[in-house]
C-alpha positions in Angstrom: 72.3 -47.9 -27.9 71.3 -50.9 -29.4 69.6 -48.4 -32.3 72.0 -46.2 -32.5 74.0 -49.3 -33.3 71.5 -51.0 -36.0 71.3 -47.4 -38.0 75.2 -47.3 -38.2 74.9 -50.8 -39.3 72.5 -50.0 -42.0 74.3 -46.9 -43.5 77.0 -49.1 -43.4 75.8 -51.9 -45.6 74.4 -49.3 -48.2 77.9 -47.4 -48.3 79.2 -51.1 -49.6 76.3 -51.8 -51.8 75.7 -54.9 -49.9 71.8 -54.0 -50.2 71.9 -53.0 -53.9 69.2 -55.5 -55.0 66.8 -53.1 -52.7 67.0 -50.0 -53.9 65.1 -51.1 -57.0 67.8 -49.8 -59.5 64.7 -50.1 -62.3 62.9 -46.8 -60.4 66.3 -44.8 -60.2 68.5 -43.7 -57.5 67.5 -43.5 -54.1 67.1 -40.3 -52.4 70.4 -38.2 -51.2 70.5 -36.4 -47.6 71.4 -33.0 -48.7 72.0 -31.4 -44.7 71.5 -34.0 -41.9 69.2 -32.9 -39.1 71.6 -31.5 -35.9 71.2 -33.0 -32.2 70.3 -29.9 -29.8 69.5 -28.8 -26.1 66.0 -27.7 -25.3 64.3 -26.2 -22.3 61.8 -28.0 -20.8 58.6 -27.4 -22.5 60.0 -25.5 -25.0 59.8 -26.3 -28.8 62.3 -27.6 -30.8 62.6 -29.0 -34.5 64.5 -31.5 -36.4 64.8 -31.1 -40.2 66.6 -32.9 -43.1 66.8 -31.5 -46.4 66.8 -34.4 -49.2 67.6 -34.5 -53.1 66.0 -36.7 -55.7 64.5 -36.8 -58.9 61.3 -37.9 -57.6 58.9 -37.6 -55.3 60.0 -38.2 -51.6 58.5 -39.2 -48.4 59.5 -38.8 -44.6 59.2 -41.1 -42.0 61.0 -39.8 -38.6 61.9 -42.2 -35.5 62.8 -41.7 -31.8 65.0 -44.1 -30.6 64.6 -46.8 -33.5 60.1 -46.1 -33.1 58.6 -44.5 -36.0 56.7 -41.7 -34.8 53.0 -41.7 -35.7 51.9 -38.4 -38.1 55.9 -37.1 -38.5 55.9 -37.9 -42.1 57.3 -34.4 -43.8 60.5 -32.8 -43.4 60.7 -31.2 -40.8 59.9 -32.7 -37.1 58.7 -30.4 -34.5 58.0 -30.9 -30.4 55.9 -27.9 -29.4 56.3 -28.7 -25.3 59.3 -30.4 -25.0 58.6 -32.9 -21.4 61.6 -35.3 -19.6 59.9 -38.2 -22.1 61.5 -36.0 -25.1 65.2 -36.5 -24.1 66.5 -39.7 -27.3 67.6 -39.9 -30.7 65.8 -38.9 -33.6 66.4 -39.7 -37.5 64.7 -39.8 -40.2 63.9 -41.9 -43.3 63.5 -40.5 -46.8 61.8 -42.6 -49.9 61.1 -42.5 -53.0 60.7 -45.0 -55.9 64.1 -45.8 -56.4 64.7 -46.7 -53.0 64.8 -45.1 -49.4 68.2 -43.5 -46.9 68.8 -42.7 -43.3 69.7 -39.3 -42.0 72.4 -39.2 -39.5 70.9 -39.8 -35.6 70.3 -36.3 -33.7 70.4 -35.9 -30.0 67.9 -33.9 -27.8 68.6 -33.3 -24.3 66.1 -31.2 -21.9 68.0 -28.7 -20.1 67.1 -26.6 -16.4 65.5 -23.1 -17.6 64.4 -20.2 -15.4 60.4 -20.3 -14.4 57.9 -19.7 -17.7 53.5 -19.2 -17.8 52.4 -21.8 -19.5 48.6 -20.6 -18.9 48.6 -16.9 -17.3 45.6 -15.9 -14.7 42.1 -15.6 -16.2 39.8 -12.6 -14.8 36.8 -13.2 -13.6 33.4 -12.4 -12.2 31.9 -13.4 -8.8 29.0 -12.1 -6.8 30.1 -10.8 -3.6 29.6 -13.4 -0.6 30.7 -16.2 -3.6 34.4 -17.7 -3.3 37.1 -16.8 -6.3 39.9 -19.1 -7.9 42.8 -17.6 -9.9 45.5 -19.9 -11.2 48.7 -20.0 -12.8 50.2 -22.7 -14.8 54.4 -22.0 -14.7 57.3 -24.4 -16.4 60.8 -23.6 -15.2 63.5 -26.2 -13.1 62.0 -27.1 -9.5 61.7 -26.1 -6.7 59.8 -23.0 -8.3 58.0 -20.4 -5.4 55.1 -18.6 -6.1 53.8 -15.0 -4.5 50.7 -13.3 -5.3 50.1 -9.7 -5.4 46.9 -7.9 -5.4 47.3 -4.2 -6.4 50.9 -4.2 -6.3 50.8 -5.3 -2.7 52.1 -9.1 -1.7 49.3 -10.9 -0.3 52.1 -13.1 1.8 51.7 -16.2 3.5 48.1 -16.6 2.2 48.9 -16.2 -1.7 52.2 -19.0 -2.0 50.5 -21.8 -4.2 50.1 -21.7 -7.9 46.3 -21.4 -6.8 45.1 -18.7 -5.1 41.3 -19.2 -3.5 39.2 -16.2 -2.2 36.4 -17.2 0.1 33.2 -15.5 0.3 34.9 -12.2 -1.2 33.9 -8.8 -0.7 33.9 -5.5 -2.9 37.0 -4.8 -1.2 38.4 -7.6 -3.3 38.2 -6.7 -6.6 40.9 -5.2 -8.5 44.3 -6.6 -9.9 46.0 -9.9 -9.0 49.2 -11.2 -10.2 51.6 -14.2 -9.4 55.4 -14.0 -9.6 57.0 -17.1 -10.1 61.0 -17.6 -9.6 63.8 -20.6 -8.7 67.4 -20.4 -8.7 67.2 -19.3 -12.1 64.9 -16.2 -12.3 61.5 -14.9 -11.7 58.7 -14.4 -14.3 55.6 -12.4 -13.4 52.0 -13.6 -14.6 49.9 -10.9 -16.6 47.3 -8.9 -14.8 43.9 -10.9 -13.7 41.0 -8.7 -12.8 38.7 -9.6 -10.6 35.2 -7.9 -10.7 32.8 -8.2 -7.4 29.6 -7.6 -8.6 27.5 -6.6 -5.4 23.7 -7.3 -5.1 21.6 -4.5 -4.3 21.1 -2.7 -1.2 18.7 0.1 0.0 19.6 2.7 1.7 16.9 5.0 1.9 13.4 3.2 1.7 10.5 5.0 0.0 8.4 7.3 3.2 4.8 6.9 3.6 2.9 10.2 3.5 -0.5 11.8 3.4 -1.5 14.2 0.3 -5.1 16.4 -0.2 -7.1 15.0 -2.7 -5.6 16.4 -6.5 -1.8 17.2 -5.0 0.8 15.2 -6.2 2.6 12.7 -4.1 6.3 11.4 -4.9 8.1 8.3 -3.4 11.7 8.0 -3.8 14.5 5.0 -3.1 18.2 5.4 -2.7 20.0 2.2 -3.7 23.6 0.8 -3.4 25.3 -2.0 -5.3 26.9 -2.7 -9.0 25.3 -0.4 -11.5 23.4 -0.3 -13.8 20.4 -0.6 -11.3 16.7 -0.8 -12.6 14.0 -0.1 -10.7 9.8 -1.4 -11.0 7.5 0.3 -8.6 4.6 -1.4 -7.4 1.3 -0.4 -6.2 -0.6 -2.6 -4.3 1.2 -5.2 -5.5 0.9 -4.6 -9.1 3.5 -3.6 -11.8 3.4 -0.1 -12.1 6.2 -0.1 -15.4 8.1 2.1 -13.9 12.2 2.8 -14.1 13.2 4.8 -12.0 14.4 5.9 -8.8 11.4 8.3 -8.2 7.8 7.6 -8.6 5.6 10.7 -9.0 1.7 10.0 -8.4 -0.2 13.1 -9.9 -3.1 14.4 -8.9 -4.0 12.2 -6.2 -7.4 10.7 -5.7 -8.8 8.2 -3.1 -8.3 5.2 -5.8 -4.3 6.0 -6.4 -4.4 5.8 -1.7 -2.8 2.6 -1.1 0.7 1.0 -0.8 3.7 1.1 -2.7 7.1 -0.9 -3.1 10.3 -0.7 -5.4 12.3 -4.1 -6.5 16.4 -2.6 -7.4 17.5 -5.2 -9.8 21.0 -5.7 -10.9 23.1 -8.4 -12.5 23.9 -10.0 -9.0 20.1 -9.9 -7.8 17.6 -8.3 -6.3 16.0 -6.3 -3.3 12.8 -5.2 -2.2 12.3 -2.1 -0.3 9.8 -1.2 2.4 5.9 -0.3 2.0 5.3 3.3 1.7 1.6 4.1 2.2 -0.5 6.8 0.4 -3.5 8.4 2.1 -5.1 11.1 0.1 -6.9 13.2 1.9 -10.1 14.5 1.3 -10.9 18.0 2.0 -14.2 19.2 4.6 -17.6 19.6 2.3 -20.5 20.9 4.0 -23.6 18.4 3.0 -25.8 20.2 5.2 -25.9 24.3 6.1 -27.0 25.3 9.3 -30.4 27.0 8.7 -31.3 30.7 9.7 -34.1 30.6 12.4 -36.5 33.2 14.6 -36.8 32.4 18.4 -38.5 34.4 21.3 -36.3 36.2 23.8 -35.4 33.7 26.1 -35.6 30.6 24.3 -32.5 28.4 22.9 -31.6 28.4 19.6 -29.8 25.7 17.7 -27.4 25.5 14.9 -26.0 22.7 13.2 -23.6 21.6 10.0 -23.7 18.2 8.2 -19.7 17.5 6.7 -17.9 14.6 5.0 -14.1 14.6 4.4 -11.1 12.7 5.8 -11.0 12.8 9.6 -10.2 14.6 11.8 -12.5 17.0 11.3 -12.4 20.5 13.6 -15.2 23.0 14.2 -15.2 26.7 14.9 -18.5 28.9 15.2 -18.7 32.1 14.4 -21.2 35.0 15.3 -21.0 38.3 12.7 -17.4 37.2 12.1 -16.3 36.6 15.7 -14.8 33.4 16.6 -17.8 31.7 19.8 -15.2 30.6 22.3 -15.9 26.7 23.2 -18.0 26.5 19.7 -16.4 23.6 18.4 -18.5 21.1 17.4 -21.0 20.1 14.4 -23.8 21.8 16.2 -23.9 25.2 18.4 -26.6 25.6 21.2 -27.5 28.9 22.5 -29.5 28.7 25.6 -32.2 31.9 26.9 -31.2 34.2 23.9 -31.2 37.6 24.3 -31.5 40.2 21.8 -27.7 40.9 21.5 -27.6 37.3 20.0 -29.5 38.1 16.9 -27.1 38.3 13.9 -25.1 35.9 11.8 -23.6 32.8 12.1 -21.3 30.6 10.4 -18.9 27.4 11.1 -15.7 26.8 9.6 -14.7 23.2 8.7 -11.2 22.1 8.8 -9.2 19.3 8.1 -5.4 18.9 7.2 -6.4 19.1 3.7 -8.1 22.1 3.5 -11.0 23.9 4.9 -14.4 25.8 4.3 -17.0 28.0 5.7 -20.8 27.6 5.6 -23.3 29.5 4.3 -24.8 32.4 6.8 -27.1 31.1 9.2 -29.5 34.0 10.3 -31.1 34.3 14.2 -33.5 36.8 14.9 -34.7 37.4 18.5 -38.7 38.4 18.9 -40.0 39.6 21.9 -42.5 36.9 23.4 -45.8 37.6 23.8 -48.0 36.3 26.7 -51.8 36.6 25.8 -54.2 36.3 28.8 -57.6 35.1 28.5 -61.2 34.5 30.3 -63.3 31.5 29.7 -66.9 32.6 31.6 -67.6 28.8 32.4 -64.7 28.8 34.4 -63.8 31.9 35.2 -65.1 32.0 39.2 -65.8 29.2 40.7 -65.8 28.0 44.2 -62.4 27.6 44.3 -61.1 30.8 43.0 -61.0 32.4 39.4 -59.7 31.0 36.9 -57.7 33.0 34.0 -55.8 31.2 30.8 -52.5 31.8 29.2 -50.6 31.7 25.5 -47.2 32.1 26.2 -44.1 31.0 24.0 -42.7 27.5 25.3 -39.7 27.5 27.8 -40.5 31.2 28.0 -40.5 32.0 32.3 -43.6 33.9 33.0 -45.1 36.2 36.3 -48.4 36.7 36.6 -49.3 39.7 39.1 -52.2 41.1 40.5 -53.8 44.5 41.4 -56.7 46.0 43.0 -56.1 49.3 41.6 -54.0 49.3 38.6 -51.1 51.0 40.9 -49.9 48.2 42.6 -49.5 45.1 41.6 -47.9 42.0 43.4 -46.7 38.6 41.9 -48.9 36.0 42.9 -47.7 32.6 40.7 -43.9 32.1 38.6 -44.1 29.6 35.8 -41.9 28.1 33.0 -44.6 27.3 29.9 -43.7 23.4 29.1 -46.7 23.7 26.5 -48.0 26.6 24.4 -51.1 27.5 26.7 -51.7 27.3 30.6 -54.2 27.8 33.5 -54.3 29.5 36.6 -56.6 29.9 39.6 -56.0 32.9 42.1 -58.0 31.5 45.2 -57.4 34.8 46.6 -59.7 36.2 44.4 -62.7 35.6 46.4 -61.7 37.8 49.1 -61.3 40.5 46.7 -64.3 42.6 45.2 -61.9 44.0 42.3 -58.9 41.9 40.7 -56.8 42.7 37.7 -54.7 40.2 36.3 -51.5 40.5 34.3 -48.8 38.5 32.6 -44.9 40.0 32.9 -42.1 38.3 31.5 -38.8 39.0 33.3 
């Protein structure tokens, strides 16, 4: 009130001409205010402007005052308050000056009135990683008290969203969407702009790559099914070393033993990464015969044996065949035939098999010959005090029977033996009791 009174007093003195010595008549007349600033009622946080129109033959300057105090920077014909506050209430006037003097405007009063809600700062969209916290906030104006209600995708969040700030703890993918706040007071309500919450989901592996076995030279394929925020990138590794391959599926062309090992994939997006389980590639080597079975000839009644040496991925199975027909129970790398007969002469092969393939050996022929037994005499040993001694040449392992006769008609077995070496001797003790004795060897 004192400031107002002083302003009026000064204006009165000017009008009375008492201040003429201060007008500097040598510089011409002072400015004349043509349009005075006007009192206003403004909304809280609203915008308001005061202006003055003055006339002068020379350049004019301006200085605005509030309640008698100069306002810093307010030096133009218009003074604007961008956001009216309670402290903005007061009396405003302007001092207009030129080379000839100065003049004060009328006082304009600013009052602040109640207002419906307004939004000063809108909630902002944001992006968070799943599991992190998210905060949405709105700054509102208007006469208090103000109430707040947050909405998610158009549905009220109820008691959890009744303040200017909405905090979401450990957000999940289902909380991504559109958020808005409605502010209200006794004069009305206002709805904020939509703030979009984007929730980034780190990669997760839904289907792991599977271990597998393939034959040498075949193709192998590993694949992974991943979830998470797209785009997803893939990096495959072999025994810990990067293969530089970015795809859900890794194909190993023409698998060789040096490609057997452990394969993994790392799936990455903007929210993180995930490493798959280890998938093992086994490269199976088909069987190979390094030593073939050999053809042979044996005496009837002897044993015969065929064998094969192989390489390849275990386990390896064997099936021996005789003249194209499988031999029951002959399923090892060696085939032994005991006491062979002439019916067993023919072609023998073996089929070698593993999980990567099979191979058949060359044909090994078995020839069965009739045994030959030769009897001979050593004159110096033939007849002695113990009997008559004969010598035999007989195939090893062969069973032979020595028979004796006195008339070439009736033959009596006198010994049965198995040859352990290629030759043998036999002494007939009964020979001393027979004036004539004939001998022969028989193979059963």
